[in-house]
N, C-alpha and C positions, 0 to 999 in steps of 0.2 A: 627898468631892470638894471642892476649894477653890472659892471664889467666882469666881475668875479663869476657871477651866475651865468652870464653870457658864455664865457670860457668854459664853464662846467657842462652847460647844454651842448656846446659844440663838441667837446670831447665825448660826451655820451653819444651823440649822434654819429661822429665818426667811428666809434667803436661798433655800433649797431651796423653802419655800412660795411665795416671790416668783415663782420660775421656773414654779410650777405655776399660780399665780392671778393674775398680772399682768394678764391681759386683763380681769379683773374689777374692776380699780381704776380710779380716774379718771385722766385724763392728768396731772393735777396731783400726785396721789399717787404715780404712777409716777416722775415727774421728781424729786420731792423725796427719794423713797426712794433713787433711784439716785445723786443728788448725794451724799447722806449716806453710804450704804453703799459705792458703788463708786467715786465720785470723792473721797471722804474730805474732803468740805468740812465746816466747822463749821456748827452751827446759826446763828450770827451771819452767816456768809458766804451761806448760803442766804437768810436774811431778807433780807439786802441785796440779793440778786438779784430777790427778789419783792417787795421794798418792804413787807415784814411785819415784825412783831416776832419776836424770838427764841422767845418763848413760843408764838406762832401756829405757827411751824414745828415746835417741839416737840410741840404738841398734834396736828398733823397727822400726824407721824410715828408718835405713840402710837396714834392712831386706825387708822392704816394697818397697823401690826403687829398690833393686835388684831383688824382685819378678817381678816388672813391667818390668824391662829390660828382664828378662828370658821369661816372657809371651810374649813379643815382639819377641823375637828370635824364639820362637816355633810357633807362630801364625801369626805374621807379619802384624796385622790389620792396624797399623798406617803407615807402609811401603807401604802397597797396596792402602790406601786411599791417601796417597801423590802422588803415581804414577798416579792414576786416575785423580787427579786434575791438573796434569801438562799438 
């Protein structure tokens, strides 16, 4: 599997996790994640909106994605749903 395909699969997985766990994120985590993933804004554009640095936005996105993965490890909602649909 090539790197591009792996990145795409991870992005799809994270968006599925977001659908399941977004109520457990903070408002700012949800806003920034949606601006980056769904509105296709750059880190710099988001930083400008919030008056933060590009690095601060990157760090928030990184922590948000990590939190989504940890929530899935603990609760397994997406995995269970996938197993039920097979």
